PDB file of N, CA, C and O in Angstrom, chain B, residues numbered from 101:
ATOM      1  N   UNK B 101     -23.487  -4.160  20.660  1.00  0.00           N
ATOM      2  CA  UNK B 101     -24.440  -3.375  21.407  1.00  0.00           C
ATOM      3  C   UNK B 101     -23.692  -2.523  22.440  1.00  0.00           C
ATOM      4  O   UNK B 101     -22.774  -3.003  23.105  1.00  0.00           O
ATOM      5  N   UNK B 102     -24.092  -1.274  22.563  1.00  0.00           N
ATOM      6  CA  UNK B 102     -23.415  -0.342  23.453  1.00  0.00           C
ATOM      7  C   UNK B 102     -23.758  -0.627  24.913  1.00  0.00           C
ATOM      8  O   UNK B 102     -24.887  -0.992  25.242  1.00  0.00           O
ATOM      9  N   UNK B 103     -22.768  -0.452  25.773  1.00  0.00           N
ATOM     10  CA  UNK B 103     -22.985  -0.621  27.203  1.00  0.00           C
ATOM     11  C   UNK B 103     -23.431   0.709  27.790  1.00  0.00           C
ATOM     12  O   UNK B 103     -22.989   1.773  27.356  1.00  0.00           O
ATOM     13  N   UNK B 104     -24.305   0.638  28.775  1.00  0.00           N
ATOM     14  CA  UNK B 104     -24.758   1.852  29.460  1.00  0.00           C
ATOM     15  C   UNK B 104     -24.310   1.790  30.910  1.00  0.00           C
ATOM     16  O   UNK B 104     -24.550   0.801  31.604  1.00  0.00           O
ATOM     17  N   UNK B 105     -23.665   2.838  31.354  1.00  0.00           N
ATOM     18  CA  UNK B 105     -23.154   2.912  32.715  1.00  0.00           C
ATOM     19  C   UNK B 105     -23.971   3.936  33.494  1.00  0.00           C
ATOM     20  O   UNK B 105     -24.399   4.947  32.936  1.00  0.00           O
ATOM     21  N   UNK B 106     -24.188   3.678  34.774  1.00  0.00           N
ATOM     22  CA  UNK B 106     -24.959   4.630  35.573  1.00  0.00           C
ATOM     23  C   UNK B 106     -24.104   5.853  35.914  1.00  0.00           C
ATOM     24  O   UNK B 106     -22.878   5.831  35.806  1.00  0.00           O
ATOM     25  N   UNK B 107     -24.782   6.901  36.324  1.00  0.00           N
ATOM     26  CA  UNK B 107     -24.107   8.175  36.569  1.00  0.00           C
ATOM     27  C   UNK B 107     -23.061   8.073  37.678  1.00  0.00           C
ATOM     28  O   UNK B 107     -22.001   8.692  37.587  1.00  0.00           O
ATOM     29  N   UNK B 108     -23.352   7.300  38.718  1.00  0.00           N
ATOM     30  CA  UNK B 108     -22.403   7.172  39.832  1.00  0.00           C
ATOM     31  C   UNK B 108     -21.081   6.554  39.373  1.00  0.00           C
ATOM     32  O   UNK B 108     -20.008   6.981  39.799  1.00  0.00           O
ATOM     33  N   UNK B 109     -21.167   5.556  38.513  1.00  0.00           N
ATOM     34  CA  UNK B 109     -19.950   4.917  37.999  1.00  0.00           C
ATOM     35  C   UNK B 109     -19.129   5.914  37.184  1.00  0.00           C
ATOM     36  O   UNK B 109     -17.908   5.990  37.325  1.00  0.00           O
ATOM     37  N   UNK B 110     -19.815   6.680  36.328  1.00  0.00           N
ATOM     38  CA  UNK B 110     -19.114   7.670  35.504  1.00  0.00           C
ATOM     39  C   UNK B 110     -18.426   8.716  36.380  1.00  0.00           C
ATOM     40  O   UNK B 110     -17.281   9.091  36.126  1.00  0.00           O
ATOM     41  N   UNK B 111     -19.128   9.181  37.406  1.00  0.00           N
ATOM     42  CA  UNK B 111     -18.558  10.187  38.310  1.00  0.00           C
ATOM     43  C   UNK B 111     -17.341   9.612  39.022  1.00  0.00           C
ATOM     44  O   UNK B 111     -16.333  10.301  39.183  1.00  0.00           O
ATOM     45  N   UNK B 112     -17.427   8.366  39.446  1.00  0.00           N
ATOM     46  CA  UNK B 112     -16.301   7.714  40.118  1.00  0.00           C
ATOM     47  C   UNK B 112     -15.075   7.665  39.209  1.00  0.00           C
ATOM     48  O   UNK B 112     -13.962   7.969  39.638  1.00  0.00           O
ATOM     49  N   UNK B 113     -15.289   7.279  37.953  1.00  0.00           N
ATOM     50  CA  UNK B 113     -14.172   7.200  36.999  1.00  0.00           C
ATOM     51  C   UNK B 113     -13.553   8.575  36.781  1.00  0.00           C
ATOM     52  O   UNK B 113     -12.329   8.708  36.760  1.00  0.00           O
ATOM     53  N   UNK B 114     -14.387   9.595  36.619  1.00  0.00           N
ATOM     54  CA  UNK B 114     -13.869  10.951  36.382  1.00  0.00           C
ATOM     55  C   UNK B 114     -13.122  11.449  37.613  1.00  0.00           C
ATOM     56  O   UNK B 114     -12.083  12.096  37.483  1.00  0.00           O
ATOM     57  N   UNK B 115     -13.632  11.160  38.793  1.00  0.00           N
ATOM     58  CA  UNK B 115     -12.943  11.589  40.012  1.00  0.00           C
ATOM     59  C   UNK B 115     -11.589  10.891  40.155  1.00  0.00           C
ATOM     60  O   UNK B 115     -10.615  11.506  40.592  1.00  0.00           O
ATOM     61  N   UNK B 116     -11.528   9.620  39.792  1.00  0.00           N
ATOM     62  CA  UNK B 116     -10.240   8.913  39.800  1.00  0.00           C
ATOM     63  C   UNK B 116      -9.274   9.554  38.806  1.00  0.00           C
ATOM     64  O   UNK B 116      -8.082   9.691  39.080  1.00  0.00           O
ATOM     65  N   UNK B 117      -9.803   9.939  37.658  1.00  0.00           N
ATOM     66  CA  UNK B 117      -8.995  10.584  36.632  1.00  0.00           C
ATOM     67  C   UNK B 117      -8.461  11.923  37.137  1.00  0.00           C
ATOM     68  O   UNK B 117      -7.297  12.260  36.915  1.00  0.00           O
ATOM     69  N   UNK B 118      -9.317  12.679  37.816  1.00  0.00           N
ATOM     70  CA  UNK B 118      -8.906  13.986  38.337  1.00  0.00           C
ATOM     71  C   UNK B 118      -7.951  13.858  39.523  1.00  0.00           C
ATOM     72  O   UNK B 118      -7.198  14.784  39.826  1.00  0.00           O
ATOM     73  N   UNK B 119      -7.988  12.709  40.187  1.00  0.00           N
ATOM     74  CA  UNK B 119      -7.086  12.514  41.331  1.00  0.00           C
ATOM     75  C   UNK B 119      -5.662  12.189  40.893  1.00  0.00           C
ATOM     76  O   UNK B 119      -4.761  12.084  41.726  1.00  0.00           O
ATOM     77  N   UNK B 120      -5.461  12.031  39.589  1.00  0.00           N
ATOM     78  CA  UNK B 120      -4.108  11.811  39.102  1.00  0.00           C
ATOM     79  C   UNK B 120      -3.899  10.489  38.386  1.00  0.00           C
ATOM     80  O   UNK B 120      -2.832  10.249  37.821  1.00  0.00           O
ATOM     81  N   UNK B 121      -4.891   9.647  38.405  1.00  0.00           N
ATOM     82  CA  UNK B 121      -4.765   8.367  37.692  1.00  0.00           C
ATOM     83  C   UNK B 121      -4.808   8.629  36.195  1.00  0.00           C
ATOM     84  O   UNK B 121      -5.478   9.561  35.751  1.00  0.00           O
ATOM     85  N   UNK B 122      -4.120   7.842  35.431  1.00  0.00           N
ATOM     86  CA  UNK B 122      -4.088   7.998  33.969  1.00  0.00           C
ATOM     87  C   UNK B 122      -5.275   7.274  33.348  1.00  0.00           C
ATOM     88  O   UNK B 122      -5.733   6.251  33.857  1.00  0.00           O
ATOM     89  N   UNK B 123      -5.774   7.830  32.223  1.00  0.00           N
ATOM     90  CA  UNK B 123      -6.929   7.230  31.559  1.00  0.00           C
ATOM     91  C   UNK B 123      -6.600   5.829  31.025  1.00  0.00           C
ATOM     92  O   UNK B 123      -7.469   4.958  30.989  1.00  0.00           O
ATOM     93  N   UNK B 124      -5.350   5.617  30.614  1.00  0.00           N
ATOM     94  CA  UNK B 124      -4.972   4.276  30.131  1.00  0.00           C
ATOM     95  C   UNK B 124      -5.010   3.255  31.271  1.00  0.00           C
ATOM     96  O   UNK B 124      -5.400   2.104  31.074  1.00  0.00           O
ATOM     97  N   UNK B 125      -4.603   3.689  32.450  1.00  0.00           N
ATOM     98  CA  UNK B 125      -4.656   2.845  33.640  1.00  0.00           C
ATOM     99  C   UNK B 125      -6.097   2.444  33.959  1.00  0.00           C
ATOM    100  O   UNK B 125      -6.407   1.275  34.187  1.00  0.00           O
ATOM    101  N   UNK B 126      -6.960   3.455  33.967  1.00  0.00           N
ATOM    102  CA  UNK B 126      -8.369   3.213  34.291  1.00  0.00           C
ATOM    103  C   UNK B 126      -9.055   2.359  33.234  1.00  0.00           C
ATOM    104  O   UNK B 126      -9.900   1.523  33.555  1.00  0.00           O
ATOM    105  N   UNK B 127      -8.690   2.569  31.981  1.00  0.00           N
ATOM    106  CA  UNK B 127      -9.326   1.797  30.912  1.00  0.00           C
ATOM    107  C   UNK B 127      -8.990   0.313  31.038  1.00  0.00           C
ATOM    108  O   UNK B 127      -9.840  -0.540  30.778  1.00  0.00           O
ATOM    109  N   UNK B 128      -7.763   0.002  31.433  1.00  0.00           N
ATOM    110  CA  UNK B 128      -7.377  -1.404  31.621  1.00  0.00           C
ATOM    111  C   UNK B 128      -8.037  -1.991  32.866  1.00  0.00           C
ATOM    112  O   UNK B 128      -8.537  -3.115  32.844  1.00  0.00           O
ATOM    113  N   UNK B 129      -8.031  -1.220  33.944  1.00  0.00           N
ATOM    114  CA  UNK B 129      -8.555  -1.711  35.219  1.00  0.00           C
ATOM    115  C   UNK B 129     -10.066  -1.965  35.166  1.00  0.00           C
ATOM    116  O   UNK B 129     -10.549  -2.960  35.706  1.00  0.00           O
ATOM    117  N   UNK B 130     -10.809  -1.061  34.512  1.00  0.00           N
ATOM    118  CA  UNK B 130     -12.269  -1.176  34.477  1.00  0.00           C
ATOM    119  C   UNK B 130     -12.796  -1.685  33.140  1.00  0.00           C
ATOM    120  O   UNK B 130     -14.006  -1.712  32.914  1.00  0.00           O
ATOM    121  N   UNK B 131     -11.897  -2.085  32.265  1.00  0.00           N
ATOM    122  CA  UNK B 131     -12.269  -2.606  30.948  1.00  0.00           C
ATOM    123  C   UNK B 131     -13.145  -1.606  30.165  1.00  0.00           C
ATOM    124  O   UNK B 131     -14.220  -1.941  29.667  1.00  0.00           O
ATOM    125  N   UNK B 132     -12.639  -0.381  30.082  1.00  0.00           N
ATOM    126  CA  UNK B 132     -13.332   0.697  29.372  1.00  0.00           C
ATOM    127  C   UNK B 132     -12.468   1.182  28.222  1.00  0.00           C
ATOM    128  O   UNK B 132     -11.248   1.016  28.232  1.00  0.00           O
ATOM    129  N   UNK B 133     -13.108   1.780  27.240  1.00  0.00           N
ATOM    130  CA  UNK B 133     -12.386   2.387  26.137  1.00  0.00           C
ATOM    131  C   UNK B 133     -11.783   3.703  26.624  1.00  0.00           C
ATOM    132  O   UNK B 133     -12.433   4.461  27.344  1.00  0.00           O
ATOM    133  N   UNK B 134     -10.566   3.965  26.236  1.00  0.00           N
ATOM    134  CA  UNK B 134      -9.870   5.183  26.643  1.00  0.00           C
ATOM    135  C   UNK B 134     -10.627   6.437  26.178  1.00  0.00           C
ATOM    136  O   UNK B 134     -10.706   7.418  26.917  1.00  0.00           O
ATOM    137  N   UNK B 135     -11.179   6.406  24.963  1.00  0.00           N
ATOM    138  CA  UNK B 135     -11.930   7.554  24.443  1.00  0.00           C
ATOM    139  C   UNK B 135     -13.198   7.793  25.250  1.00  0.00           C
ATOM    140  O   UNK B 135     -13.612   8.939  25.431  1.00  0.00           O
ATOM    141  N   UNK B 136     -13.809   6.735  25.731  1.00  0.00           N
ATOM    142  CA  UNK B 136     -15.009   6.868  26.554  1.00  0.00           C
ATOM    143  C   UNK B 136     -14.702   7.625  27.838  1.00  0.00           C
ATOM    144  O   UNK B 136     -15.471   8.492  28.254  1.00  0.00           O
ATOM    145  N   UNK B 137     -13.590   7.298  28.458  1.00  0.00           N
ATOM    146  CA  UNK B 137     -13.190   7.973  29.690  1.00  0.00           C
ATOM    147  C   UNK B 137     -12.959   9.459  29.438  1.00  0.00           C
ATOM    148  O   UNK B 137     -13.388  10.300  30.228  1.00  0.00           O
ATOM    149  N   UNK B 138     -12.286   9.781  28.347  1.00  0.00           N
ATOM    150  CA  UNK B 138     -12.036  11.189  28.017  1.00  0.00           C
ATOM    151  C   UNK B 138     -13.333  11.931  27.735  1.00  0.00           C
ATOM    152  O   UNK B 138     -13.496  13.086  28.128  1.00  0.00           O
ATOM    153  N   UNK B 139     -14.261  11.254  27.044  1.00  0.00           N
ATOM    154  CA  UNK B 139     -15.561  11.874  26.749  1.00  0.00           C
ATOM    155  C   UNK B 139     -16.334  12.140  28.037  1.00  0.00           C
ATOM    156  O   UNK B 139     -16.955  13.192  28.185  1.00  0.00           O
ATOM    157  N   UNK B 140     -16.296  11.193  28.962  1.00  0.00           N
ATOM    158  CA  UNK B 140     -16.977  11.378  30.241  1.00  0.00           C
ATOM    159  C   UNK B 140     -16.406  12.575  30.993  1.00  0.00           C
ATOM    160  O   UNK B 140     -17.146  13.318  31.637  1.00  0.00           O
ATOM    161  N   UNK B 141     -15.098  12.759  30.910  1.00  0.00           N
ATOM    162  CA  UNK B 141     -14.495  13.900  31.600  1.00  0.00           C
ATOM    163  C   UNK B 141     -14.974  15.215  30.979  1.00  0.00           C
ATOM    164  O   UNK B 141     -15.297  16.161  31.698  1.00  0.00           O
ATOM    165  N   UNK B 142     -15.021  15.272  29.643  1.00  0.00           N
ATOM    166  CA  UNK B 142     -15.520  16.492  28.976  1.00  0.00           C
ATOM    167  C   UNK B 142     -16.970  16.758  29.384  1.00  0.00           C
ATOM    168  O   UNK B 142     -17.321  17.886  29.729  1.00  0.00           O
ATOM    169  N   UNK B 143     -17.809  15.722  29.345  1.00  0.00           N
ATOM    170  CA  UNK B 143     -19.212  15.872  29.718  1.00  0.00           C
ATOM    171  C   UNK B 143     -19.345  16.300  31.180  1.00  0.00           C
ATOM    172  O   UNK B 143     -20.187  17.132  31.517  1.00  0.00           O
ATOM    173  N   UNK B 144     -18.518  15.731  32.032  1.00  0.00           N
ATOM    174  CA  UNK B 144     -18.532  16.067  33.460  1.00  0.00           C
ATOM    175  C   UNK B 144     -18.259  17.553  33.650  1.00  0.00           C
ATOM    176  O   UNK B 144     -18.929  18.218  34.440  1.00  0.00           O
ATOM    177  N   UNK B 145     -17.270  18.070  32.921  1.00  0.00           N
ATOM    178  CA  UNK B 145     -16.926  19.484  33.032  1.00  0.00           C
ATOM    179  C   UNK B 145     -18.023  20.371  32.457  1.00  0.00           C
ATOM    180  O   UNK B 145     -18.325  21.422  33.022  1.00  0.00           O
ATOM    181  N   UNK B 146     -18.622  19.965  31.344  1.00  0.00           N
ATOM    182  CA  UNK B 146     -19.679  20.757  30.731  1.00  0.00           C
ATOM    183  C   UNK B 146     -20.956  20.793  31.559  1.00  0.00           C
ATOM    184  O   UNK B 146     -21.651  21.808  31.600  1.00  0.00           O
ATOM    185  N   UNK B 147     -21.258  19.687  32.214  1.00  0.00           N
ATOM    186  CA  UNK B 147     -22.520  19.576  32.944  1.00  0.00           C
ATOM    187  C   UNK B 147     -22.345  19.802  34.444  1.00  0.00           C
ATOM    188  O   UNK B 147     -23.201  19.401  35.233  1.00  0.00           O
ATOM    189  N   UNK B 148     -21.285  20.416  34.830  1.00  0.00           N
ATOM    190  CA  UNK B 148     -21.019  20.751  36.231  1.00  0.00           C
ATOM    191  C   UNK B 148     -21.096  19.543  37.154  1.00  0.00           C
ATOM    192  O   UNK B 148     -21.617  19.642  38.265  1.00  0.00           O
ATOM    193  N   UNK B 149     -20.590  18.422  36.709  1.00  0.00           N
ATOM    194  CA  UNK B 149     -20.495  17.252  37.558  1.00  0.00           C
ATOM    195  C   UNK B 149     -21.721  16.387  37.635  1.00  0.00           C
ATOM    196  O   UNK B 149     -21.772  15.463  38.448  1.00  0.00           O
ATOM    197  N   UNK B 150     -22.723  16.659  36.805  1.00  0.00           N
ATOM    198  CA  UNK B 150     -23.946  15.853  36.839  1.00  0.00           C
ATOM    199  C   UNK B 150     -24.234  15.318  35.445  1.00  0.00           C
ATOM    200  O   UNK B 150     -24.589  16.081  34.546  1.00  0.00           O
ATOM    201  N   UNK B 151     -24.083  14.014  35.262  1.00  0.00           N
ATOM    202  CA  UNK B 151     -24.298  13.415  33.955  1.00  0.00           C
ATOM    203  C   UNK B 151     -25.774  13.325  33.596  1.00  0.00           C
ATOM    204  O   UNK B 151     -26.118  13.183  32.423  1.00  0.00           O
ATOM    205  N   UNK B 152     -26.641  13.405  34.581  1.00  0.00           N
ATOM    206  CA  UNK B 152     -28.064  13.197  34.318  1.00  0.00           C
ATOM    207  C   UNK B 152     -28.741  14.418  33.707  1.00  0.00           C
ATOM    208  O   UNK B 152     -29.742  14.276  33.004  1.00  0.00           O
ATOM    209  N   UNK B 153     -28.219  15.603  33.958  1.00  0.00           N
ATOM    210  CA  UNK B 153     -28.877  16.781  33.404  1.00  0.00           C
ATOM    211  C   UNK B 153     -28.264  17.174  32.069  1.00  0.00           C
ATOM    212  O   UNK B 153     -27.080  16.957  31.810  1.00  0.00           O
ATOM    213  N   UNK B 154     -29.093  17.745  31.253  1.00  0.00           N
ATOM    214  CA  UNK B 154     -28.622  18.200  29.950  1.00  0.00           C
ATOM    215  C   UNK B 154     -27.949  19.554  30.102  1.00  0.00           C
ATOM    216  O   UNK B 154     -28.229  20.302  31.038  1.00  0.00           O
ATOM    217  N   UNK B 155     -27.070  19.850  29.181  1.00  0.00           N
ATOM    218  CA  UNK B 155     -26.374  21.138  29.190  1.00  0.00           C
ATOM    219  C   UNK B 155     -27.397  22.235  28.916  1.00  0.00           C
ATOM    220  O   UNK B 155     -28.242  22.100  28.031  1.00  0.00           O
ATOM    221  N   UNK B 156     -27.316  23.310  29.673  1.00  0.00           N
ATOM    222  CA  UNK B 156     -28.236  24.420  29.478  1.00  0.00           C
ATOM    223  C   UNK B 156     -27.856  25.182  28.214  1.00  0.00           C
ATOM    224  O   UNK B 156     -26.680  25.438  27.954  1.00  0.00           O
ATOM    225  N   UNK B 157     -28.872  25.537  27.434  1.00  0.00           N
ATOM    226  CA  UNK B 157     -28.642  26.254  26.187  1.00  0.00           C
ATOM    227  C   UNK B 157     -28.516  27.747  26.451  1.00  0.00           C
ATOM    228  O   UNK B 157     -29.172  28.293  27.339  1.00  0.00           O
ATOM    229  N   UNK B 158     -27.669  28.396  25.670  1.00  0.00           N
ATOM    230  CA  UNK B 158     -27.552  29.846  25.765  1.00  0.00           C
ATOM    231  C   UNK B 158     -28.729  30.478  25.045  1.00  0.00           C
ATOM    232  O   UNK B 158     -29.461  29.797  24.326  1.00  0.00           O
ATOM    233  N   UNK B 159     -28.913  31.771  25.233  1.00  0.00           N
ATOM    234  CA  UNK B 159     -30.017  32.487  24.598  1.00  0.00           C
ATOM    235  C   UNK B 159     -29.893  32.405  23.074  1.00  0.00           C
ATOM    236  O   UNK B 159     -30.896  32.274  22.372  1.00  0.00           O
ATOM    237  N   UNK B 160     -28.667  32.481  22.570  1.00  0.00           N
ATOM    238  CA  UNK B 160     -28.450  32.410  21.123  1.00  0.00           C
ATOM    239  C   UNK B 160     -28.808  31.024  20.589  1.00  0.00           C
ATOM    240  O   UNK B 160     -29.399  30.903  19.516  1.00  0.00           O
ATOM    241  N   UNK B 161     -28.451  29.982  21.336  1.00  0.00           N
ATOM    242  CA  UNK B 161     -28.772  28.619  20.899  1.00  0.00           C
ATOM    243  C   UNK B 161     -30.281  28.380  20.902  1.00  0.00           C
ATOM    244  O   UNK B 161     -30.809  27.712  20.012  1.00  0.00           O
ATOM    245  N   UNK B 162     -30.970  28.924  21.901  1.00  0.00           N
ATOM    246  CA  UNK B 162     -32.430  28.790  21.957  1.00  0.00           C
ATOM    247  C   UNK B 162     -33.060  29.507  20.774  1.00  0.00           C
ATOM    248  O   UNK B 162     -33.962  28.972  20.130  1.00  0.00           O
ATOM    249  N   UNK B 163     -32.591  30.711  20.487  1.00  0.00           N
ATOM    250  CA  UNK B 163     -33.129  31.485  19.358  1.00  0.00           C
ATOM    251  C   UNK B 163     -32.862  30.761  18.039  1.00  0.00           C
ATOM    252  O   UNK B 163     -33.746  30.689  17.185  1.00  0.00           O
ATOM    253  N   UNK B 164     -31.663  30.228  17.867  1.00  0.00           N
ATOM    254  CA  UNK B 164     -31.316  29.501  16.647  1.00  0.00           C
ATOM    255  C   UNK B 164     -32.214  28.276  16.475  1.00  0.00           C
ATOM    256  O   UNK B 164     -32.688  27.997  15.373  1.00  0.00           O
ATOM    257  N   UNK B 165     -32.440  27.559  17.550  1.00  0.00           N
ATOM    258  CA  UNK B 165     -33.294  26.373  17.514  1.00  0.00           C
ATOM    259  C   UNK B 165     -34.723  26.757  17.111  1.00  0.00           C
ATOM    260  O   UNK B 165     -35.349  26.074  16.301  1.00  0.00           O
ATOM    261  N   UNK B 166     -35.230  27.848  17.680  1.00  0.00           N
ATOM    262  CA  UNK B 166     -36.570  28.329  17.356  1.00  0.00           C
ATOM    263  C   UNK B 166     -36.668  28.749  15.895  1.00  0.00           C
ATOM    264  O   UNK B 166     -37.639  28.424  15.212  1.00  0.00           O
ATOM    265  N   UNK B 167     -35.660  29.471  15.421  1.00  0.00           N
ATOM    266  CA  UNK B 167     -35.669  29.928  14.034  1.00  0.00           C
ATOM    267  C   UNK B 167     -35.580  28.765  13.048  1.00  0.00           C
ATOM    268  O   UNK B 167     -36.228  28.788  12.001  1.00  0.00           O
ATOM    269  N   UNK B 168     -34.783  27.749  13.376  1.00  0.00           N
ATOM    270  CA  UNK B 168     -34.687  26.573  12.502  1.00  0.00           C
ATOM    271  C   UNK B 168     -36.025  25.854  12.423  1.00  0.00           C
ATOM    272  O   UNK B 168     -36.433  25.407  11.351  1.00  0.00           O
ATOM    273  N   UNK B 169     -36.702  25.742  13.549  1.00  0.00           N
ATOM    274  CA  UNK B 169     -38.012  25.085  13.577  1.00  0.00           C
ATOM    275  C   UNK B 169     -39.017  25.871  12.738  1.00  0.00           C
ATOM    276  O   UNK B 169     -39.784  25.290  11.971  1.00  0.00           O
ATOM    277  N   UNK B 170     -39.007  27.198  12.889  1.00  0.00           N
ATOM    278  CA  UNK B 170     -39.919  28.046  12.123  1.00  0.00           C
ATOM    279  C   UNK B 170     -39.615  27.956  10.628  1.00  0.00           C
ATOM    280  O   UNK B 170     -40.539  27.882   9.818  1.00  0.00           O
ATOM    281  N   UNK B 171     -38.347  27.962  10.254  1.00  0.00           N
ATOM    282  CA  UNK B 171     -37.955  27.842   8.851  1.00  0.00           C
ATOM    283  C   UNK B 171     -38.441  26.524   8.263  1.00  0.00           C
ATOM    284  O   UNK B 171     -38.933  26.490   7.135  1.00  0.00           O
ATOM    285  N   UNK B 172     -38.308  25.455   9.013  1.00  0.00           N
ATOM    286  CA  UNK B 172     -38.754  24.144   8.555  1.00  0.00           C
ATOM    287  C   UNK B 172     -40.262  24.146   8.294  1.00  0.00           C
ATOM    288  O   UNK B 172     -40.723  23.616   7.283  1.00  0.00           O
ATOM    289  N   UNK B 173     -41.025  24.745   9.211  1.00  0.00           N
ATOM    290  CA  UNK B 173     -42.475  24.810   9.046  1.00  0.00           C
ATOM    291  C   UNK B 173     -42.867  25.643   7.827  1.00  0.00           C
ATOM    292  O   UNK B 173     -43.740  25.248   7.055  1.00  0.00           O
ATOM    293  N   UNK B 174     -42.224  26.789   7.656  1.00  0.00           N
ATOM    294  CA  UNK B 174     -42.530  27.673   6.530  1.00  0.00           C
ATOM    295  C   UNK B 174     -42.156  27.001   5.208  1.00  0.00           C
ATOM    296  O   UNK B 174     -42.894  27.114   4.228  1.00  0.00           O
ATOM    297  N   UNK B 175     -41.034  26.314   5.173  1.00  0.00           N
ATOM    298  CA  UNK B 175     -40.609  25.605   3.967  1.00  0.00           C
ATOM    299  C   UNK B 175     -41.607  24.508   3.622  1.00  0.00           C
ATOM    300  O   UNK B 175     -41.936  24.320   2.450  1.00  0.00           O
ATOM    301  N   UNK B 176     -42.086  23.794   4.610  1.00  0.00           N
ATOM    302  CA  UNK B 176     -43.075  22.746   4.393  1.00  0.00           C
ATOM    303  C   UNK B 176     -44.376  23.345   3.848  1.00  0.00           C
ATOM    304  O   UNK B 176     -44.959  22.807   2.907  1.00  0.00           O
ATOM    305  N   UNK B 177     -44.827  24.443   4.428  1.00  0.00           N
ATOM    306  CA  UNK B 177     -46.041  25.108   3.942  1.00  0.00           C
ATOM    307  C   UNK B 177     -45.873  25.561   2.492  1.00  0.00           C
ATOM    308  O   UNK B 177     -46.778  25.394   1.675  1.00  0.00           O
ATOM    309  N   UNK B 178     -44.717  26.132   2.180  1.00  0.00           N
ATOM    310  CA  UNK B 178     -44.446  26.588   0.824  1.00  0.00           C
ATOM    311  C   UNK B 178     -44.502  25.428  -0.164  1.00  0.00           C
ATOM    312  O   UNK B 178     -45.103  25.544  -1.232  1.00  0.00           O
ATOM    313  N   UNK B 179     -43.877  24.312   0.193  1.00  0.00           N
ATOM    314  CA  UNK B 179     -43.868  23.149  -0.697  1.00  0.00           C
ATOM    315  C   UNK B 179     -45.275  22.600  -0.909  1.00  0.00           C
ATOM    316  O   UNK B 179     -45.629  22.193  -2.016  1.00  0.00           O
ATOM    317  N   UNK B 180     -46.065  22.589   0.141  1.00  0.00           N
ATOM    318  CA  UNK B 180     -47.456  22.127   0.009  1.00  0.00           C
ATOM    319  C   UNK B 180     -48.229  23.036  -0.923  1.00  0.00           C
ATOM    320  O   UNK B 180     -48.980  22.562  -1.775  1.00  0.00           O
ATOM    321  N   UNK B 181     -48.054  24.337  -0.770  1.00  0.00           N
ATOM    322  CA  UNK B 181     -48.753  25.289  -1.648  1.00  0.00           C
ATOM    323  C   UNK B 181     -48.292  25.169  -3.094  1.00  0.00           C
ATOM    324  O   UNK B 181     -49.106  25.289  -4.009  1.00  0.00           O
ATOM    325  N   UNK B 182     -47.007  24.936  -3.314  1.00  0.00           N
ATOM    326  CA  UNK B 182     -46.497  24.736  -4.677  1.00  0.00           C
ATOM    327  C   UNK B 182     -47.153  23.531  -5.323  1.00  0.00           C
ATOM    328  O   UNK B 182     -47.606  23.607  -6.465  1.00  0.00           O
ATOM    329  N   UNK B 183     -47.208  22.421  -4.604  1.00  0.00           N
ATOM    330  CA  UNK B 183     -47.828  21.213  -5.145  1.00  0.00           C
ATOM    331  C   UNK B 183     -49.310  21.430  -5.385  1.00  0.00           C
ATOM    332  O   UNK B 183     -49.847  20.957  -6.387  1.00  0.00           O
ATOM    333  N   UNK B 184     -49.965  22.119  -4.508  1.00  0.00           N
ATOM    334  CA  UNK B 184     -51.389  22.390  -4.637  1.00  0.00           C
ATOM    335  C   UNK B 184     -51.656  23.244  -5.875  1.00  0.00           C
ATOM    336  O   UNK B 184     -52.624  23.003  -6.597  1.00  0.00           O
ATOM    337  N   UNK B 185     -50.797  24.248  -6.127  1.00  0.00           N
ATOM    338  CA  UNK B 185     -51.019  25.135  -7.278  1.00  0.00           C
ATOM    339  C   UNK B 185     -50.756  24.417  -8.599  1.00  0.00           C
ATOM    340  O   UNK B 185     -51.349  24.774  -9.617  1.00  0.00           O
ATOM    341  N   UNK B 186     -49.898  23.430  -8.604  1.00  0.00           N
ATOM    342  CA  UNK B 186     -49.606  22.663  -9.819  1.00  0.00           C
ATOM    343  C   UNK B 186     -50.817  21.822 -10.226  1.00  0.00           C
ATOM    344  O   UNK B 186     -51.125  21.700 -11.411  1.00  0.00           O
ATOM    345  N   UNK B 187     -51.485  21.257  -9.260  1.00  0.00           N
ATOM    346  CA  UNK B 187     -52.619  20.369  -9.538  1.00  0.00           C
ATOM    347  C   UNK B 187     -53.939  21.113  -9.708  1.00  0.00           C
ATOM    348  O   UNK B 187     -54.953  20.472  -9.985  1.00  0.00           O
ATOM    349  N   UNK B 188     -53.973  22.381  -9.562  1.00  0.00           N
ATOM    350  CA  UNK B 188     -55.203  23.159  -9.749  1.00  0.00           C
ATOM    351  C   UNK B 188     -55.342  23.618 -11.144  1.00  0.00           C
ATOM    352  O   UNK B 188     -56.319  24.286 -11.480  1.00  0.00           O
TER     353      UNK B 188
END
């Protein structure tokens, strides 16, 4: 089962990492996986230091998400109509 750490703990680990401590050192001291520490640092940089908020989507990502949703709906409607026409 995966462990869940609160945001303050993650920020503390990343700040220790940025202060010059090595990730292998921190992983031994706090009993954490080295990859987890590196992932937290990437997330910290992407989310401007706040683990609780989600990364903001760009306009292109929002448009892509909308288009994928619309395509899924249209494909579903098409499949329903195909099945309906077969049974008529």
